[in-house]
N, C-alpha and C positions, 0 to 999 in steps of 0.2 A: 448682436452681442449686448450683454448687460453693461451699463455704465455705473459709476459709483452712486449716482442718484436714482437709478432704476432698480426695482426689486429682484428681477431675475433675467435669465437669458431670453425670455420671450417678450421682453420690452426693448425698445430702442429710443434714443434721444432724438428729438426733432424740434428745432426751434426753441430749445431750452426746456421742453416738456418731455415727460416719459410717455411713450405711445406703445400700447400693447399690440402684438400681432393680431390681425383681424381674424385669423384662423390658424390651425396647426399645420395643415398640409398645404394650404394656399394654392391648391390646384396643381401642385408639383408632385411628381412621383419620386419617392425616396430611392427606389431600386430601379434598375434598368429593365427595359422591355424584354431583353434577351433572357434575363433571369426569370422573369414572369412566365415566359413561354417554356423555359426549361423546366420549371416546377410543374406547370400544368401538363405538358406533354411527356416530360421525363418520368414523373411519378405515375402518370396515367399509364404509360407503356410498361413501366416496371410492375405495377400491380396487376395489369392485365396478363402479363407473361407469368409472373410469380404465382398468382392465384390459380391460373389455369394449370400450371405445373403441379401445384399441390393437389388439385382435383384429379389430375392424371395419375399421380403417385398413389392416391388412395384407391383408384380403380385398378391400377396395375398390381399393387401389393396387398391391398386389404380385401379386394374382390367386390367393390361396390358396382352395382348394375345401373348404368345411366339410362333409365327409362323416363317416361313423362312423369310418373309418380315421384321418382327421385328428383327430377328437375324442379318440381313445384313444392315438394314437401320434405326433401332432404332425408328421406327414409323414416320419418316420424320417430327418430331415436336419438335426438340431440340431448346431451347431458346438461346438468345444472350450470356449470361454469361457462360453457359456450353460449347457452341461452341468455344468461345474465349479461355476458359480454355483448351479445347481439342487441339486447334491449338497450343497454347503455349507448351503443354505437348508433342504433336506429333512432334513439330519442335525442342524440346530440346533433342538432341541426346547426346551421350557420347562426340562427337566432340564439341558440344556447350559449355560444361563445360571444356573440356580438351584442344582442339585445339585452342580455343579463347585465353586461357592463354599462350599457346605455342607461338602464334604470338605476344602477348604482351611482352613476355620474349625476343623475337627475334628482334622486331622492335620498341618497346616502346609504347607510347600512341596511335600511329596510328593503331596498330594491333587490339586492341579491337574495335575501331571505325569501321574499314573496315570489320571486321568480322560481327559486328552487322548490319551495314547499308547494307552490301552486301548480307545479307540473310534475311532482313526484307522486302525489296521492292517487292520480289516475292510474299509474302503472301498478301501484300496490293493490288497488281495488280491482284492476283488470285481472289480476291473478286468480280471483274468484271465478270469473267468466272462463279463464283459461282451463281451469280444472273441470268446469262444467262441459266444455267442448269434449273432453275425453270421456265424460260420463254419457252425454246425450247425443253427440254427433262424432263418434270416433273416426269415421271414414270421410269426413267433410274435407273440402279443399279451400273454401272461402266462406266468409260470413253470409254473402248473398245466397249461396247454395243452401245454407241452413234456413234462411228467411223464406226461400221458395218452398222448401220442404214443409215448413210450418204454416206460412200465411198465403201462399199461392202466387199467381202471376202478377197481379197488380202491385202488391207489396214488393215483389222482387224487382220490378222495373223502377219503382220509386227509390228504393234503397240502393239499387245499382247506380243510379244517378248521383245520389248523395255520397256514396263511397268513392266514386270516380272524382267527384268534385273535391273531396277531401285530399285525395292523392295529388290533384292538380294544385291545390292551395299549398300543400307542403312542399311540393316540387318548386313552386314559384318562390317560396321563402328561401329555400336552399340556394337557388341560383341568383336571386336578387342580392342576398348577402354576400355570396361568394364572388360574384362578378364585380360588385361595388368595391370590395376590399382589394381584389386583384388589380382593378383599375387604379385605385387610389395609391397603392404601394408601388406598382410597377409601370403604370402607364399603358398596360395592355388594353387594347380596345375593348370596351365593356361588352359589346355585342359579340366580338370574337371569343371572349372569355365565356360567355353564356353557352356557346356551342362546344367549345373545347373541353370544359370541365367535365361534362358527362361522357366524353368519348371513351376513356379507358374503362369506365364503369360498364358501358354497353358491351365492350369486348369480353370482359371476364364473366359477366352475367350470361351472355350468349353461350359461352363455353361450359360453364358449370352450374348455372341455375341457382337455386336457393342455397345449396351447400357452398358454392363459390362465394356467394354473398356473405354467408356466415363466416367463412375463413377470412375473407377480406375485412369484415367487420372487426374480427378479433385483432388483426394486425393494425388496423386503424386505431382501435381502442388503446392498444399498447402505446402507440406514438402520442395520441392525444393526452393520455394520463402522464406520460413521462414529461411532456412539455408543461402540463398543468402543474406538476410538482416543482419544476424549475422556476416557473413564474411566481408561485406562492412563496417559496423560500427566498427568492430574489427580493421581493417587495418587503418581506417582514424579517429577514435575517441577514441578507448578504449585500444589498445595494448600498452604495455610498451616499446616494441621494435620499434614501428613505432608511431601510435597514432594520427598523424595529417597530413594534406596535406603538410604543410611546412617541416616537418621532412622527409617525403617521397621524397619531391622535393630535399632537400639537399643531401640525400643519392644517388639519381639517378644521380645528377651532379658528385658526387665523383666517382661513379662506371664507368662512361664514360669518366673520365678525361684523357687527354693525358699524364699527369704526372704519371699515375698509372703504376706500374711495372707488366706487363703481361707476363713475361718470366717464363719458368720453373725454380724452382718448385713453384713460387708464383702463378702461374695459369697453367692450362692445356689446351690442344687443345680441342675446342668445348665448352669451358665455356665462360660465359659472362664476358668480361673484356675489359676496354678501349673504345675508340670511336667506334661507330656503323657504319659499312660500308654502304654507301648509304643514310645515314641520314644527314640532314643539320647540320653542326658543329659537326658531330659524336654523337649527343645527342639523348637520348631516349625521350626527352621532345619536340618533334616537329612532326607536320603533314607532313613536307617536307621529306618524306621517300620514296625512289624509290622502295625499297623492299615491304614496306607496301602498296604502290599504286598498284604495280603489283599483290600482293596477293588479293587486293580488287577487281580487274578486274576478276581474276580467280574465286574468291568467288561468284561474281555476276553471271557470266556465268554458273558456275557449279550448283549453287543453283536454277537457273531457271529450270534446268532439274529435280532436286529432289523435286520440288513442282509441276510443271505443268505436269510432266510425272509420278508422283507417284499417283497411284489410291487411296491412302489413303486420299488425300486432296479432291478428287472428291466424295468419300464416305461420308466424313464429310459434304460437301456442300449439298449432297443429303439428309442427315439426318436432316439438319437444317430446322427450320420453315422458310418459305419464307421471312417473315418480319425481321427475325433475321440473315439471311445469310450474307448480306453485312456488317451489323454492327459487327457481330461476327468476321469476317475476319479482318476488320480494327482494332478493339480493340485487337484481338489476336496478330496481327503483332506488334502493338505499345508496348504492354506489353512484348512481347517476346524480343524486342530490348534490354530491360534492363538485360536480363539473361546473354548474352555474354558481353555486354558493361560494366555493373556494376560489374559483377563477375570477369572478366579479368582485369578490371581497378584496382581491389583490389588484387586478388590473383596473377595474372600475373605480374603486376607492383610491387606488394609486394615482389615477389621472387627476382626481381632485386635489390630493395631497401635493402633487407636483405642480399644481396650478397651470396645467396645460391650456393653451388658448383655443380649446376646442369650441366649435359653434354647435348650436342645437341641430343644424342641418347635418353636420358631420356625424354627430352622435346618432341621429335617426337613421343614418345610412350605415351604422355599425362600425364606425371608425375609432371608437374609444379604445378598445384593446390594442389595435396596431399602434395607436399614438403612444400609449403607455409603454408598450414593448420597445418601441423605437427610442423613447426618451431614456429608458433604463439601459438598453443594450446596444443602441445604434442600429446599424443595418442588420446585425446578427439577430437582434430581437424581432425585427420586421420579417426576416426570412423564417424564423421559428414560428411566428404567429401565422404567417401565410401558409406554411406547410401544415400546421395544425388545422387551420380552417379548411384547406383542401381535403384533408383526411375526413373531417366531419361531413363535408358536403357530399363527397363521393360515396362514403359509407351509407349515409342515410338515403342518398339517391339510388343506390343499388336496391335497397329495400323497397323503395317506391316502384322501381321497375318491375320487381317480382310481384308486388301487390297488384299492379295494374295488369300485368301479364296473366296472372291467375284469374282475375275477374273477367277479362276479355275471353280467355280460353274456356273456362268452365261455365261461366254464367251467360256468355253470349254465343260462342261458337258451339260448344257441346250441348247447350240447352236449346238454342233456337235455329242454328244453322245445320249442324250435323250430329244429331243425338247418338248415332252409332259410331262415332269417331273412335278409331283405335289409338293405341299408344303412340305410334309413329306420327300420326296426324296431329295429335294433341301437342307433341313435342315440337313439331314444325310450326304450328300456330303460336305456341308460347314464345319461341325464338323470334318469330316475325313481329309480334307485339312488342317485345323488348326493344327491337331495333327501331320500330316506328315511334314508340313513346320516347325513346332516347332522343330522336330528332325533334319531336314535339317539345321536349323540355327546353331546348335551345330557342325555338321560335317563341315560346311562351315568355321566357325571360326577356327577350328582345322587345316584345309588345309591351310588357309591364314597365320596362325601363323607358321606353318611348313615351308611355303615358305618365311618367313621373311618379309611379307608385314606389314607396319605400318599404324596406323590410319592417320597420316599426308599424306602419299603417296596416300592412297585410297581417302581421302577427296579432294585432288587436281586433281586426275585423273577422278573423276566421270563426270565432264563436258565434257571431251573428248569423253567418251563412250556414253553418253545419250543426250548431248546438241543438237544434230542435230534434235531431235524429238520435241524440245520446240516450235518453230514457227508453224509447222504443227498442233500441238495440240492446240495452241492458236487460229489459224485460224479456227479450227473446228466449234466453236460457234460464232466467231466474224466476219467472212468474208464469205459472200455468194458465192463469185467467186472461192474460194479455191476448187481445184479438187483433185480426188483420185490419179491420176498419179503423180502430183506434190508432194503430201504428201509422197508417197512411195519413189519416186526418191530422194527427199530432205533428208528424214530420213536416207536412206541407204548410199547414196553417201556422204552426209555430215559427217556421222560417219567414213566412210573409209578415207575421206580426212583429218579429224581431227587426226586420228590415224597415218596416213602416215606423216603428218606434225610434230606431236609430236615426233615420233621416228627419223625423219630426222634431226630436229633441235638438238635433243640430240646427235646424231652421229657427226654432224658438230661442235657443241659447245664443246663437251667433249671427242670425239674420241672413245666412247664406249657406249653401250646400256645395262644398268643394272638397278636394283631397285634404286640405289643411283642417277645415272645420270638422269634417267627419272623423278625423283621426284623434280628436280630443277625448279626454277621459269620460266626461259626462255622457255624451251620446253613445260611446262605445259600451260603457257600463250598462246603460238602459237597454240597448239592443241585445247585448249578450244575455242579460238576465231574462228578458221577455222571451227570447228564442228558446232557451232550455226549459224554462218553467212552464210556458204555454204548451210546448210540445209534450212534456211529461204529463201535465194536468189533463190535456185532451185525451191522451192515450189511457191514462188511469181511469178517468170517468167513464169513457165508452166501454172499457173492459169490465168495469164493475157492473155496468148496466146489462151487458151481454157477454158474460165470461165464456172463454173458449174451453176451459177445463181440459187442457191439452196433456197428453201423456208421453210425448216425444217419440212415439213409435216411428213416424215417418222420417224424422231426422236420424234415427238409429239405422234406418234402412238405406241411407246414402251409400253409394258404392264407389269403389276405386275403378279407374279405367283398366288398369292392369293388376291382376291378382298377384300380390307379392307377399312373401313370408317375411314379416318384420321381426328383426332380431331383438326381441325384448326379453328381459329376465322373466322368469315364471311369476305369475300373479300380478303383473303390472296393471292389467285392466280389471282386476278384481274390484267389485263394487264397494266392498268393505274398506279397502285401501284408499279408493278414490274419495269416499265420503270422509274418511279420516283426514285426507289431504285438504278437502274443502273446508272442514272445520278449522284446520290449522291455519290456512291462508286467510280465512275470514277473521279469526282471532287476531293474528299478527298484522294483517293488512289494515284492518280497522284501527287497531291500537296505534300503530306507527302513524297512520293518517291523522288521528286525533292529536298525537304528540306534536307533529311538525306543523299542523295547520291551526291548532287552537292553543294547546298547553304552552308550547315554546313562546309564541308571541305574547300571550297573556302574562307569562312569568317575567318577560322582559319590560313590560310597561311600567312597573314601579321604579325602574331605574331612570325613567324619563330621559334626560340627556346623559349619555354614558360617561362615567368617570374614566380616568386613564386605566385603572385596574380592570374595570368591567370590559372596556374595549380590548384590552390585552387578552382577557379570557375569551372574548368573542373571536379574536384573531387566531388564538390557539385551537379553538374548535374547528375553524376553517382549515388550518394547517393539518391537524390530526385527521379530520375526516377525509381530506384530499389524499393524504399519504396512505392511510390504511385502505381506503377504497381502491386506490391505484394498485397496491400490492395484491389485493384479493382478485381484482379483475384480470391482472396479468398472470398470476401464478396458478389460480384454480383451474382454468381450462387446460393448462399444460399437465397438471397433476392428474386430472381425470382422463386425459387422452394419452397418457404415457405409454400404455400398451400398444396403441395404434402407431404412435411415433416409433416405438421399438420395431414393430412389424415393418414399417417403411424403411427404416435404416437397415434392418437385417436384409430386406429384399434388395436394397441397393448394392450391398457389399457381398452378398452370397447368392447362390442359385438354389438354396434349399427350398425356399418358398415356391419357386417356379416348378421345381421337381414335384413337390407335394401336390400342387394344383394340377399338374399333368397326370399324376397318378389318379387323382380323384376323377378327372375327365375320362381317363382310360377305363376306370371301373364303371362309370356311368354308361359309357358306350358298350361295354361288355354286357351290362345288364339289359340294355335295349336290344342288343343282338340276340341274347338268349330268349327274350320274349317273342322273337320272330324266327320260327324254325327255318324258313326258306333262306332268310338272310344269313342265319348262322351257318347253314350248309354251304352257301356260296362263299362266306368268309373263310371257312375251314379249307375248302378246295383251293381258293386263292393263296391261302397261307402255305398249303402243301406244295403247290406249283413253285412258289417263291423259294421254299427250302430246297427243292430239287434243282432249280436254276442256280442257286448259290453253291450247291454241292458240285454241279457240273463245272462251273467256273473254277472252283478250287482245284478239281482234278486236272484241268487243262493247265492251270498255273504250275501245278506240281510237275507235270510232264514236260511242258514246252517253255516254261519261263513266263515272266510277267508280261513282257511286251506282246507275245503271240496271244496269250490269254486275253489281253486287253483288246486285241484286234478281233478275236472271236466275239 
């Protein structure tokens, strides 16, 4: 408790001196283990049952056929709102909620901005590739399937390894962040949490495939955005401890003041206190932050890898209706921007303004948001944050399950094990891979936790490991001259060069190579840049020397396992419309990317250290973007799917739809019988005998009564 001589509740008096808490959580769990297990298992079971029920209702009353194609591509007919919702949900990792607030706590207002802008432009620009998939590989199932059709066996194997590595890295980040927060807030064993979090995801993905993943993603997105809006308004309008941008502004000024006593025991090593190193004027209220800018570059490079090389984004593009693909990715990217920007501008900045005794270790493990939520709302805030995190982890996790399943099914099983596999075999293998990778997710998280790998380290390192594959994958559908040798050499040697640079800079700068030193900004920046630039340069040079001059004929010849009639409006695959869509997404995708990555930060530089009015304007943008984005992503899918919802409701409360479907089936059977003369004759004879038998029974009933007729 605070005493009259100590500044806040996070200090206590000892021997006549004010002593600050050495950490916020202190190794103690705020919530009980029972509640932790209830959230993990309860929500997991609920979504497993509820999502499976939605899939069954669609099949029962809308007539969806659950084939292997449907399992892996969701019918290739998903509309704009649901695609945008899926992109938001798929891109909302544990890191989006946790790491974004960590960089806010570390760098101030520049942290949330660089996290959001540095991970939005990839989705906006991927919209160009998404529409190219519809033009040049309309029947593809995975990115590696397209690579094999264009560049052959060797390139297929190389990129299959990199795509699977991307899925493994993303999965690791999801479970590292999720298990760490569950453990910190509830005391649930971190290894048990690693296995239990994916459990419900595996169940509903097994039942409904990609469509179940999309439906669950929408539900999860709704919850995430509702909680997002609650926290944003709580920090800047409703909280008695903060409550307005002006109050937050004053507190941030005092926290970074040069006059503040930051010596032991008034503060401890690793806690936020005094001027910020690398920030203009030592202030948290400036975009002139060297640390924030370096993080932004690392973030941009690393996230190109986890979008362009993650098969999950290719699967989502494949599943989209052609006319919805470009709009879905643009809308999804713009709405997603609000998640890290608005959330971290409230919870991350709020942690600084509240002067919470967080340590750098706690921040690196993603504990800034739960600390702020707890400080503002008590246990209720911790429960809200924990539930929000669970939604993000499971939603993105289901996307990774389908991404890995489709790679293993189509690029390994169907390509090298059983090229003549039928739909039933493909479906069986898809479900088996979902189950096996779901188990592997848990083992992976346990191993990384044992090794002491943190969410922050893994987030920064991903670009070094997979960044070299970004440019070759982009060239796949965008550049006809790109050749196979350049793609293979660029990807492999770019990765090797990135890792060597990363470790070399670490050794030169810090004299040692370990988890702590390799996770610093300078070596991570060097490794990320070398990986993506060397990979792209090698591919570009070799392709210019020996251009392929490809016409995409082989990618257009990719086939589906089961021939299905896709219910698309007329003209959806018209080349003129697709080219118009490509020009549209290129114009707006590039324009918005330039605005949020260059124009916005440049325009904020003259402000230097923000004034109270400027910070209020900044906070209003965060509030408005979060609110409008949340409304769009919640309401648009409902509006677009209203007819389907009406069909399901109508089917639940009336038998009309069932009768109509039976009539259709009867007509189809009649047509089949008419085309087979012998079968038709047999059918008519059986029908005649049945009529005679019914007439005889009726006569007996008339003469002798019902009982005797029944005996006959």
